[in-house]
C-alpha positions in Angstrom: -38.9 31.5 -95.4 -40.0 29.3 -92.6 -37.2 27.1 -91.0 -37.7 23.4 -91.6 -37.9 21.3 -88.5 -36.3 17.9 -88.2 -37.7 15.2 -90.4 -39.5 12.2 -89.1 -36.3 10.1 -89.5 -34.4 12.6 -87.4 -37.1 12.7 -84.8 -36.9 8.9 -84.5 -33.2 9.1 -84.1 -33.4 11.8 -81.5 -36.1 9.9 -79.6 -34.0 6.7 -79.8 -30.9 8.7 -78.6 -32.9 10.2 -75.7 -34.2 6.8 -74.8 -30.6 5.4 -74.8 -29.4 8.3 -72.7 -32.2 7.8 -70.2 -31.6 4.1 -70.0 -27.9 4.7 -69.4 -28.6 7.4 -66.8 -31.2 5.3 -65.1 -28.9 2.2 -65.2 -26.1 4.3 -63.6 -28.5 5.4 -60.9 -29.6 1.8 -60.3 -26.0 0.6 -60.2 -25.0 3.4 -57.8 -28.0 2.6 -55.6 -27.1 -1.1 -55.7 -23.6 -0.2 -54.7 -24.6 2.1 -51.9 -27.5 0.0 -50.5 -26.0 -3.5 -50.9 -22.3 -3.5 -51.2 -21.7 -0.3 -49.1 -24.7 -0.8 -46.9 -22.8 -1.2 -43.6 -20.7 1.9 -44.3 -23.6 4.2 -45.1 -25.8 2.7 -42.4 -23.1 3.4 -39.8 -22.5 6.9 -41.1 -26.3 7.7 -41.0 -26.6 6.3 -37.5 -23.7 8.3 -36.3 -25.5 11.5 -37.5 -29.0 10.5 -36.5 -28.4 8.7 -33.1 -26.7 9.4 -29.8 -25.1 6.3 -28.2 -24.3 7.0 -24.6 -22.4 4.5 -22.5 -23.7 4.2 -18.9 -21.0 3.6 -16.4 -21.7 1.1 -13.6 -21.0 2.0 -10.0 -17.9 0.2 -9.0 -18.1 -2.0 -5.8 -16.9 -0.7 -2.5 -13.8 -2.1 -0.8 -14.3 -2.5 3.0 -12.1 -3.5 5.9 -13.1 -6.4 8.1 -15.3 -4.1 10.2 -17.0 -2.6 7.1 -15.0 0.6 7.2 -15.0 2.1 3.6 -11.5 2.0 2.1 -12.4 2.6 -1.6 -15.7 4.1 -2.8 -17.2 5.3 -6.0 -18.9 8.7 -5.8 -21.3 10.2 -8.3 -19.7 12.6 -10.8 -20.3 13.6 -14.4 -18.8 12.9 -17.8 -18.6 15.8 -20.3 -19.1 14.8 -24.0 -18.7 16.7 -27.2 -20.8 16.1 -30.4 -18.5 17.3 -33.2 -21.0 16.5 -36.0 -23.2 19.3 -34.7 -20.7 21.9 -35.9 -21.8 21.0 -39.5 -25.5 20.7 -38.7 -27.9 22.9 -40.9 -29.5 23.9 -37.6 -26.3 25.1 -36.0 -27.4 28.6 -34.7 -23.7 29.7 -34.3 -23.3 29.2 -38.1 -26.8 30.2 -39.3 -27.5 33.2 -37.1 -24.3 34.3 -35.5 -22.3 33.8 -38.7 -19.3 32.3 -36.8 -17.0 30.2 -38.9 -16.9 26.5 -37.9 -13.2 26.7 -37.2 -13.7 29.6 -34.8 -16.6 27.7 -33.1 -14.4 24.7 -32.5 -11.6 26.9 -31.1 -14.0 28.6 -28.8 -15.4 25.3 -27.4 -11.9 23.9 -26.9 -10.9 27.0 -25.0 -13.9 26.8 -22.7 -13.2 23.1 -22.0 -9.6 23.9 -21.2 -10.4 26.9 -19.0 -13.1 25.2 -16.9 -12.2 21.5 -16.9 -8.4 21.8 -17.2 -8.3 19.5 -20.3 -5.5 20.0 -22.8 -6.6 22.6 -25.3 -5.1 20.8 -28.3 -6.7 17.5 -27.3 -10.1 19.2 -27.0 -9.7 21.0 -30.4 -8.7 17.7 -32.1 -11.9 16.1 -30.9 -14.0 19.1 -31.9 -12.6 18.8 -35.4 -13.8 15.1 -35.8 -17.0 16.2 -37.4 -17.8 12.7 -38.6 -18.2 11.7 -35.0 -21.3 12.2 -32.9 -20.3 11.7 -29.3 -16.8 11.8 -27.8 -15.8 11.9 -24.1 -13.9 15.1 -23.2 -13.6 14.6 -19.4 -14.7 11.9 -17.0 -15.0 11.9 -13.2 -15.9 15.6 -13.2 -17.0 16.8 -9.8 -20.6 18.3 -9.8 -19.2 21.7 -8.7 -16.9 21.8 -11.7 -19.7 20.6 -14.1 -21.9 23.3 -12.7 -19.3 25.9 -13.5 -19.3 24.7 -17.1 -23.1 24.7 -17.3 -23.0 28.3 -15.9 -20.7 29.4 -18.7 -22.9 27.8 -21.2 -26.0 29.4 -19.7 -24.2 32.9 -19.7 -23.5 32.5 -23.4 -27.0 31.4 -24.2 -28.4 34.4 -22.1 -26.2 36.8 -24.1 -27.6 35.3 -27.3 -31.2 35.6 -26.1 -30.8 39.2 -25.0 -29.1 40.2 -28.2 -31.8 38.5 -30.2 -34.5 40.4 -28.3 -32.6 43.7 -28.8 -32.2 43.1 -32.6 -35.8 42.2 -33.1 -37.0 45.2 -31.2 -34.8 47.3 -33.6 -36.4 45.8 -36.8 -33.7 43.4 -37.3 -30.9 45.9 -37.1 -27.8 45.3 -35.0 -25.2 42.7 -34.3 -24.6 40.0 -31.8 -22.0 40.5 -29.1 -18.9 38.3 -28.8 -20.4 36.7 -25.6 -23.3 35.2 -27.5 -22.9 31.5 -28.3 -25.0 28.3 -28.3 -23.3 25.3 -26.7 -26.4 23.3 -26.4 -26.2 20.3 -28.7 -22.4 20.6 -29.0 -21.6 19.8 -25.3 -23.5 17.4 -23.1 -23.3 15.8 -19.6 -23.7 12.1 -18.6 -23.8 10.6 -15.1 -20.5 9.1 -14.2 -18.5 7.8 -11.1 -15.1 8.6 -9.7 -13.0 6.4 -7.4 -12.0 7.8 -4.0 -9.9 6.5 -1.2 -11.1 8.3 1.9 -8.1 7.2 4.1 -5.5 8.3 1.6 -2.3 6.3 1.7 -3.7 3.9 4.3 -3.1 0.3 3.2 -2.4 1.7 -0.3 -0.4 -1.3 -1.7 -3.1 -3.7 -0.6 -6.1 -1.7 -1.9 -4.3 -0.5 -5.1 -5.6 2.2 -7.5 -7.5 2.9 -10.7 -6.2 4.3 -14.0 -7.7 7.6 -15.2 -9.5 6.9 -18.4 -12.9 6.8 -20.0 -13.2 3.2 -18.9 -11.1 3.0 -15.7 -9.8 -0.4 -14.5 -7.8 -1.5 -11.4 -4.1 -1.2 -11.8 -2.8 -2.8 -8.6 -3.8 -4.5 -5.4 -7.3 -5.6 -4.7 -8.5 -3.1 -7.4 -6.6 -5.2 -10.0 -7.0 -8.7 -8.4 -10.8 -8.4 -8.2 -11.4 -6.2 -11.2 -14.0 -8.6 -12.6 -16.0 -8.5 -9.4 -15.7 -4.8 -8.7 -16.2 -3.5 -12.2 -19.8 -4.4 -12.9 -21.0 -4.1 -16.6 -21.7 -1.0 -18.6 -25.1 -0.1 -19.9 -26.1 2.2 -22.8 -28.7 4.5 -24.1 -29.2 4.8 -27.8 -31.4 7.8 -28.7 -32.5 9.2 -32.1 -31.5 12.8 -32.6 -33.0 15.5 -34.8 -31.1 17.8 -37.0 -30.7 20.3 -34.3 -29.0 17.8 -32.1 -32.0 17.4 -29.8 -33.4 14.0 -28.6 -36.5 12.6 -30.2 -39.3 11.2 -28.0 -38.5 8.3 -25.6 -40.2 5.9 -27.9 -37.2 6.2 -30.2 -34.8 5.2 -27.3 -33.1 1.9 -26.5 -32.0 1.6 -22.9 -29.8 -1.1 -21.4 -29.1 -0.5 -17.6 -25.7 -0.7 -16.1 -25.0 -3.5 -13.7 -23.2 -2.2 -10.6 -20.2 -4.0 -9.3 -19.8 -6.3 -6.4 -18.1 -5.2 -3.2 -15.1 -6.7 -1.4 -14.8 -7.2 2.4 -11.1 -7.6 3.4 -9.6 -9.4 6.3 -7.6 -6.3 7.0 -8.6 -4.7 10.3 -8.1 -0.9 10.0 -7.1 -0.6 13.7 -4.4 -3.2 13.4 -3.3 -1.8 10.0 -3.0 1.6 11.7 -0.9 0.1 14.5 1.4 -1.6 12.0 1.8 1.5 9.8 2.5 3.7 12.9 5.4 1.4 14.0 6.7 1.0 10.4 6.9 4.8 10.1 8.9 5.0 13.3 11.2 2.2 12.0 11.8 4.0 8.7 12.6 7.2 10.6 15.0 5.3 12.8 16.7 3.6 9.9 16.9 6.3 7.2 19.6 4.3 5.4 17.3 1.4 4.6 17.3 1.8 0.8 14.7 -0.8 0.4 12.2 0.7 2.9 10.4 -1.2 5.6 7.5 -3.7 5.4 5.4 -5.7 7.7 2.6 -8.3 7.9 0.3 -9.3 10.7 -1.4 -12.7 10.1 -4.0 -14.7 12.0 -2.1 -17.8 12.8 -5.1 -20.1 12.9 -7.0 -18.9 9.8 -4.4 -17.4 7.4 -6.3 -14.0 7.5 -4.0 -11.1 6.7 -5.0 -8.6 9.5 -2.5 -5.9 8.3 0.0 -5.5 5.5 2.1 -2.4 4.8 5.1 -1.2 2.9 6.9 2.1 3.3 7.4 4.3 1.3 3.7 4.1 0.3 1.5 6.3 -1.9 -1.9 8.0 -2.0 -4.2 6.0 -4.4 -6.0 9.3 -5.1 -2.8 10.6 -6.7 -0.8 7.5 -7.4 1.8 9.1 -9.6 3.0 11.5 -6.9 6.2 10.6 -5.1 6.4 12.3 -1.7 8.9 10.3 0.2 12.2 12.3 0.5 14.3 9.2 0.8 12.8 7.7 -2.4 13.4 11.0 -4.2 17.0 11.1 -2.9 17.6 7.6 -4.2 16.2 8.5 -7.6 18.6 11.5 -7.8 21.5 9.3 -6.8 20.6 6.7 -9.4 20.2 9.3 -12.1 23.6 10.9 -11.4 25.2 7.4 -11.6 23.5 6.7 -14.9 24.4 10.1 -16.4 28.0 9.6 -15.3 28.3 6.2 -16.8 27.0 7.5 -20.1 29.3 10.5 -20.1 26.5 13.0 -19.8 26.3 16.1 -17.7 25.5 14.9 -14.2 25.0 18.4 -12.9 22.1 19.1 -15.3 19.3 17.5 -13.2 15.5 18.0 -13.4 13.7 20.2 -10.9 12.6 18.8 -7.6 9.0 19.0 -8.8 9.8 16.6 -11.6 11.0 14.0 -9.2 7.8 14.4 -7.3 5.2 14.5 -10.0 7.0 14.1 -13.4 5.8 16.0 -16.4 7.6 17.7 -19.3 6.6 21.1 -17.9 8.9 20.4 -15.0 12.0 19.9 -17.2 14.4 22.5 -18.7 14.5 23.0 -22.4 17.9 21.4 -22.7 16.6 18.2 -21.1 13.4 18.2 -23.2 15.4 18.5 -26.4 17.7 15.5 -25.5 15.9 12.3 -26.5 18.5 10.1 -24.7 18.0 12.0 -21.5 14.2 11.8 -21.8 14.5 8.1 -22.2 16.6 7.8 -19.1 14.1 9.8 -17.1 11.2 7.7 -18.4 12.9 4.5 -17.2 13.8 6.1 -13.9 10.3 7.2 -13.1 8.6 4.0 -14.3 10.9 2.0 -12.0 10.3 4.3 -9.0 6.5 4.2 -9.4 6.4 0.4 -10.0 8.5 -0.1 -6.9 6.2 2.1 -4.9 3.0 0.4 -6.1 4.0 -3.2 -5.8 3.2 -5.3 -2.7 6.8 -6.3 -1.8 5.9 -8.7 1.0 4.1 -10.7 -1.7 6.0 -10.0 -4.9 9.6 -9.6 -3.9 12.0 -12.4 -2.9 14.6 -11.9 -0.1 17.2 -14.1 1.7 15.4 -15.1 4.9 18.5 -15.4 7.0 18.3 -16.9 10.5 14.5 -17.1 10.7 14.9 -20.1 8.3 16.6 -21.9 11.2 13.1 -22.5 12.5 12.4 -24.7 9.4 15.8 -26.4 9.8 15.2 -27.4 13.4 11.5 -28.3 12.9 12.4 -30.5 9.9 15.2 -32.3 11.8 13.1 -32.7 14.9 10.2 -34.1 12.9 12.5 -36.6 11.1 14.0 -37.5 14.5 17.4 -36.6 13.2 17.7 -34.5 16.4 15.8 -34.2 19.7 15.4 -31.8 22.6 18.3 -33.5 24.4 20.7 -33.2 21.4 23.8 -31.1 22.0 26.1 -29.3 19.6 29.5 -27.7 20.0 30.3 -24.4 18.4 33.9 -23.3 18.3 33.2 -20.3 16.1 33.5 -21.9 12.7 33.1 -25.2 10.9 35.2 -26.7 8.1 32.7 -28.2 5.6 35.2 -29.4 3.1 38.9 -29.2 2.3 38.6 -25.6 1.0 35.6 -24.1 2.8 35.4 -22.9 6.4 32.1 -21.2 7.4 32.0 -18.9 10.4 29.4 -18.5 13.1 28.4 -14.9 13.9 30.0 -15.4 17.3 33.6 -15.9 16.2 34.6 -17.0 19.7 32.0 -19.8 19.6 29.0 -20.7 21.7 30.5 -23.8 23.2 28.4 -26.7 24.1 24.6 -26.0 23.7 21.3 -27.9 23.5 19.0 -27.7 20.5 16.9 -25.0 22.2 20.0 -23.0 23.1 21.2 -23.3 19.5 18.0 -21.5 18.4 18.3 -19.0 21.3 21.9 -18.2 20.2 21.0 -18.3 16.5 24.1 -20.5 16.1 25.2 -21.1 12.5 27.6 -23.9 13.4 24.8 -25.9 15.2 22.5 -25.4 12.2 25.2 -26.9 9.9 25.6 -29.9 12.2 21.8 -30.4 12.3 21.3 -30.3 8.6 24.2 -32.7 8.2 22.3 -35.2 10.3 19.1 -34.5 8.5 20.6 -34.8 5.0 19.9 -32.9 1.7 17.0 -35.1 0.6 14.9 -34.7 3.7 15.8 -31.0 4.0 14.7 -30.4 0.5 11.5 -32.3 1.1 10.5 -29.8 3.7 11.2 -26.9 1.3 8.3 -28.2 -0.7 6.2 -29.3 2.2 6.2 -25.9 3.7 5.2 -24.4 0.3 8.5 -22.6 -0.5 8.8 -24.0 -4.0 5.4 -22.6 -5.1 3.4 -19.4 -4.6 1.2 -19.4 -1.5 -2.0 -18.6 -3.4 -2.6 -15.3 -1.6 -5.3 -13.3 -3.4 -3.1 -10.4 -4.4 -1.5 -9.7 -7.7 2.2 -10.2 -8.5 3.0 -13.4 -6.6 5.1 -15.9 -8.5 6.6 -19.3 -8.0 10.1 -19.6 -6.8 12.5 -20.4 -9.6 14.6 -23.4 -8.8 18.3 -22.7 -9.5 17.8 -18.9 -9.2 15.6 -18.1 -6.2 15.6 -21.6 -4.6 18.2 -24.3 -4.5 17.6 -27.5 -6.4 17.8 -30.9 -4.8 20.9 -31.6 -7.0 22.7 -28.5 -5.8 22.1 -29.4 -2.1 23.3 -32.9 -2.8 26.3 -31.9 -4.9 27.9 -29.0 -3.0 28.2 -29.4 0.8 28.7 -25.6 1.4 25.4 -24.9 -0.4 23.6 -27.3 2.0 25.4 -25.7 5.0 24.6 -22.1 4.2 21.0 -23.0 3.3 20.6 -24.4 6.9 20.8 -20.8 8.2 18.8 -19.1 5.4 21.6 -17.7 3.2 22.2 -17.9 -0.6 18.6 -18.5 -1.7 15.3 -16.5 -1.6 11.7 -16.8 -0.6 9.0 -14.2 -0.3 8.0 -12.7 3.0 4.5 -14.1 2.7 6.0 -17.6 2.1 8.2 -17.3 5.2 5.4 -16.0 7.5 3.1 -18.8 6.3 5.8 -21.3 7.1 6.3 -19.9 10.6 2.5 -20.0 11.2 2.5 -23.7 10.2 5.4 -24.4 12.5 3.6 -23.0 15.6 0.0 -24.1 14.7 0.4 -27.9 15.0 2.0 -28.1 11.6 -1.0 -26.9 9.5 0.0 -25.0 6.4 -2.7 -22.6 5.3 -3.4 -20.4 2.3 -3.0 -16.7 3.4 -5.8 -14.4 2.1 -6.8 -10.8 2.3 -10.5 -11.1 1.2 -13.1 -12.2 3.7 -16.3 -11.9 1.6 -17.6 -10.9 -1.8 -20.9 -9.0 -1.6 -23.5 -8.7 -4.4 -24.4 -5.2 -5.5 -27.5 -5.4 -3.2 -25.3 -6.1 -0.1 -26.0 -9.8 0.2 -23.2 -12.3 0.5 -22.1 -13.8 -2.7 -19.1 -15.7 -1.4 -17.3 -16.2 2.0 -13.7 -17.1 1.9 -13.0 -20.0 4.3 -9.8 -21.1 5.9 -7.9 -23.5 3.6 -5.6 -26.0 5.3 -3.3 -27.3 2.5 -1.6 -30.0 4.5 -0.1 -31.1 7.8 3.6 -30.6 7.5 4.9 -31.5 11.0 3.3 -33.2 14.0 1.6 -31.4 16.9 4.4 -32.7 19.1 7.1 -31.1 17.0 5.0 -27.9 16.9 4.8 -27.8 20.7 8.5 -28.1 21.0 9.1 -25.3 18.5 6.7 -23.0 20.4 8.7 -23.6 23.6 12.0 -23.0 21.8 10.8 -19.8 20.1 9.6 -18.4 23.4 13.0 -19.0 24.8 14.5 -17.0 21.9 12.6 -13.9 23.1 12.8 -14.5 26.8 16.5 -15.4 26.9 18.0 -15.3 23.4 18.6 -13.0 20.5 15.0 -11.9 20.3 14.9 -10.3 23.8 14.2 -6.9 22.3 10.8 -8.1 21.2 9.8 -8.8 24.8 6.4 -7.4 26.0 5.7 -7.5 29.7 2.7 -9.8 30.5 2.7 -11.6 27.2 4.3 -14.8 26.1 6.1 -13.8 22.9 8.1 -16.1 20.7 10.0 -15.5 17.5 13.2 -15.5 15.6 15.7 -12.8 14.6 17.3 -12.7 11.1 20.0 -10.7 9.4 20.6 -11.7 5.8 23.5 -10.6 3.6 22.6 -9.0 0.3 26.2 -8.8 -1.0 28.0 -11.6 -2.8 30.9 -13.4 -1.0 34.1 -11.5 -1.4 32.4 -8.0 -1.4 34.6 -5.6 0.6 33.2 -5.0 4.1 32.5 -1.3 3.6 30.3 -2.2 0.6 28.3 -5.0 2.1 24.5 -4.5 2.6 22.0 -6.3 4.8 18.3 -6.9 5.5 17.2 -7.1 9.1 14.0 -8.9 10.1 12.1 -10.4 13.0 9.2 -12.8 13.0 7.2 -12.9 16.2 4.3 -15.0 17.4 2.0 -14.6 20.4 0.8 -15.8 22.8 3.0 -18.9 22.7 0.6 -21.0 24.8 -2.1 -20.5 22.2 -0.8 -18.6 19.1 -3.2 -16.0 17.7 -1.1 -13.6 15.6 2.2 -13.7 13.8 4.1 -10.5 12.9 6.9 -10.1 10.4 8.9 -6.9 10.0 11.6 -6.4 7.4 14.0 -3.4 7.2 15.6 -3.7 3.8 19.0 -2.9 2.2 21.1 -1.4 5.0 24.7 -0.5 4.6 27.4 -2.1 6.7 28.1 1.0 8.7 24.5 1.2 9.9 23.1 -0.9 12.7 21.7 -3.8 10.7 21.0 -6.8 13.0 17.5 -8.1 13.1 17.6 -8.5 16.9 18.8 -4.9 17.4 16.4 -3.0 15.0 13.6 -5.3 13.8 12.8 -7.1 17.1 11.8 -3.9 18.9 9.4 -2.9 16.1 7.6 -6.3 16.4 7.5 -5.9 20.1 5.8 -2.5 19.8 3.3 -4.0 17.3 2.5 -6.9 19.7 2.1 -4.4 22.6 -0.5 -2.6 20.5 -2.3 -5.5 18.9 -2.6 -8.1 21.7 -4.8 -6.0 24.0 -6.9 -4.9 21.1 -7.7 -8.6 20.1 -8.6 -9.4 23.7 -5.4 -11.1 25.0 -5.1 -10.1 28.6 -1.6 -9.6 30.1 -0.5 -12.0 32.8 2.5 -10.9 34.9 4.9 -13.1 36.7 7.1 -12.2 39.7 10.0 -11.0 37.5 7.7 -8.4 35.9 6.6 -6.5 38.9 8.2 -3.2 37.6 6.0 -3.5 34.5 2.7 -4.0 36.2 0.7 -0.8 36.7 -1.9 0.3 39.2 -4.3 3.3 39.4 -3.4 6.0 41.9 -6.1 6.3 44.7 -7.8 9.6 45.5 -6.5 10.6 48.9 -7.1 14.4 49.1 -8.9 15.4 52.3 -7.9 12.0 53.9 -6.0 12.0 57.2 -2.3 11.2 57.1 -2.9 7.7 58.3 -5.8 7.0 55.9 -3.7 8.3 53.0 -0.8 6.0 53.9 -3.0 3.0 54.1 -4.6 3.8 50.7 -1.3 4.1 49.0 0.0 0.8 50.5 -3.3 -0.9 49.5 -2.7 0.2 45.9 0.8 -1.2 45.9 2.5 2.2 46.1 5.1 3.7 48.4 4.8 7.3 49.6 6.5 10.3 51.3 5.0 13.3 53.0 5.7 16.9 52.4 4.4 19.6 54.7 2.9 19.7 58.2 -0.5 18.7 59.5 -2.8 15.7 59.5 -5.0 16.4 56.4 -3.9 15.7 52.8 -4.1 18.9 50.7 -2.7 17.5 47.4 -1.1 14.5 45.8 1.2 13.4 43.0 0.3 11.5 40.9 -3.2 12.7 40.4 -6.1 10.3 41.3 -6.7 7.6 38.6 -3.4 8.0 36.9 -1.7 4.6 36.1 1.8 4.2 37.4 4.1 1.2 37.9 3.7 -0.8 41.1 6.0 0.4 43.9 6.1 3.9 42.5 6.4 6.6 45.2 3.4 8.9 45.8 4.1 12.4 47.1 1.5 13.3 49.7 1.1 17.0 50.6 -0.1 18.0 54.0 -1.6 21.2 55.5 -1.0 24.3 53.4 1.6 22.6 51.2 0.5 21.9 47.6 2.3 20.7 44.5 3.9 23.2 42.2 1.9 24.4 39.1 5.2 25.2 37.3 5.6 22.8 34.3 8.5 20.4 34.1 10.7 20.2 31.0 11.1 16.5 30.0 14.8 15.7 30.0 16.5 13.8 27.1 16.8 10.2 28.2 17.8 8.5 24.9 21.1 6.7 25.1 21.1 6.5 28.9 21.3 3.4 31.1 18.1 2.3 33.0 19.4 3.4 36.4 20.3 6.8 35.0 16.9 7.3 33.5 15.2 6.3 36.8 17.3 8.8 38.8 16.8 11.7 36.4 13.0 11.2 36.3 12.8 10.9 40.1 14.7 14.1 40.6 12.2 15.9 38.3 9.2 14.4 40.1 8.3 12.4 37.0 7.4 8.7 36.8 9.0 5.9 34.6 7.0 3.4 32.5 9.5 0.8 31.2 9.0 -0.9 27.9 11.3 -3.0 25.7 13.7 -5.6 26.9 12.9 -7.3 30.2 14.4 -5.7 33.3 15.9 -9.0 34.2 17.9 -8.9 30.9 19.5 -5.5 31.4 23.2 -5.6 30.8 26.1 -3.1 30.4 24.8 -2.3 26.9 21.2 -1.7 27.8 20.1 1.8 26.8 17.0 3.9 26.3 16.2 4.1 22.6 12.9 5.9 22.7 10.9 8.1 25.0 7.4 9.6 25.1 6.8 12.5 25.6 9.8 13.7 23.7 12.7 15.6 25.3 11.9 19.3 25.8 8.1 18.8 26.2 6.5 20.8 29.0 4.5 18.5 31.3 2.9 18.6 34.8 4.6 17.3 37.9 3.8 13.6 38.3 3.6 12.8 34.5 4.5 9.3 33.5 7.3 9.2 30.9 7.4 6.0 28.8 10.9 4.8 28.0 11.8 1.9 25.8 15.0 0.1 26.6 17.0 -2.1 24.2 20.0 -4.4 24.3 22.8 -4.5 21.7 24.7 -7.3 23.6 23.5 -10.8 23.1 21.1 -10.1 20.1 23.5 -10.7 17.2 22.1 -13.4 14.9 24.5 -13.9 11.9 
């Protein structure tokens, strides 16, 4: 019996039901499309673009930093950036999945291992990025040297070659066979983009001024000029947006959007590399001579007339190419000492210290397991290292405040002279101390007193009692007015990062405190119990000697466009006239006397008119036991005093009481050496007076083959004495050799007949610590010549000794070699 089909009514119902189902299904699709294409458009559009496009950031070339003579100090060299395209692991055209049958997880591990092996990137970091399969392009390494990038490309090529050879072999065998482990396709997963890396070709040279860059995908300046002029140097990034096919390849250029990068502008500094090198050389010597200086040494050389910073240095310094490496042994020793102190205070094991390598370069890998597992210890180490690095990077002559000490007496005297509170004929009596109120007696550094002295002599002697008498006549209101007039209440405006205004009541006295407490006014007159920055103090001294004109110091000379044309020239900015030209002229005369006859005599340089002021400031609070007191020694020098060109400030920071710590004893000689190097370089010719005959040098004439009488006449004509050795009438040899420079009145040795000078070398004797007459006799007995530097011969006293010699003791030299010996006084140079 045939089966009955559905009736017409059933068919109508089924048709209606199907229509309803279709309507509901279609409506669902419409709603879903509406949701995806309207409400979720941005999400799906972004997701599609991430899979279908490659967006590559083009790094601009950062501008170059030059010195004033266009020597490159910071440059950007072409390198490469390595990128990974994680979404390609899931691509349907991924050969590693489709043909080689390698699981995605294994592919990601293999890529991460290759990047770690060749580029040195962290394996786990590389693996995490490989696993971000919703991303198209991620940076793996930047600033990669071409040689390293070529190594990576070679590895990729080797793997592709293995794949090609295996494929050829399998096809030749009718599809039979397997691929080797070496076969792999990196193309489409890894890529290369042009990049730049910052280099500092002169290493640690002027490192605090130049600064450094951070290491990141988008590096920026972190300190110095690199930070201060980031917006000029950086340029602006470009980008290339390319459409990609399913295999990760680029579609035709027509599907590409290109925005070029704009290279950065370049900076030309006022820093002169030659003068910078001269300053750094002398600071290195100063640090070696004063190893107990916990705060290091620093110096500035400034053009008096323009405010140009010709050199600025701080030691210890760092190499901007590796800015997180600490190499200075003294700094590391201080870190260890501070760590032991902290651990002891917290009751922790002070014998469980990190390795020496950790102090140098940090890193968890350089710590023992017991330290790594101690969170409190790790926190202490983090703080210690951050503090040490920050201290190493900052520009202390600009950022740090210090008690200026006796150099501030220049401002006290200049202000009082300008206000006519004192004059050049004013006199002051120092009995060794001064009672300033019923409870306070303030001592002079010379407890026996200086006796009666003129205003100039008060500066020469660095007399505290005289300064207190002078400020009493000037008064607190006028004294405070010059604090502001000389710019000590505000930042100088130097174009370096980190400078701040003085904080009244903390760094600097308030007018009320000077008015209210007489002892505060008195101690301020000689630079104690308040702080200024070194750059503020040097700017003040430059104004005092340059007809009273206060200028804005600056380290940038020009800003250049990317094409090398000048965008901006930085001109000299005179802020105001603080004192008159007459007051300035008097101050120049007085400052010259400080060096020629006073506490600054160790800064003397023969043939040059040097002026300046010594300073020794106390870091410890009143009442601190003597054996715990600490000091900062400094000297500020200016030359030549008839027409000031340069000013030099050298600071030796944080010295213990037991170390020699007077500015006149240890800082003045450093400034003298800098002046001796710099003044001839900038074209200032020495002019010797009659008291400096032993410092003037002449060239030895050539007298070999002359007759005895001719040789004698030639020696006398050159300003030299002589003696003969041997018999005969013809000169056979001479000491010194022809053309050698020796002091006037040096004695030539003239050999006659068959007699000639010995070819045996002479061992240079140790002269340090000996008196001048001893040094002269020892060298004469060894047929060596003496070149004197340091304190003027007319100022030798019973405490004058040799403090340096060149060549060093023990060096083998020829007969007739000139030995340079620097003499220094410890008597008469005290300044506190």
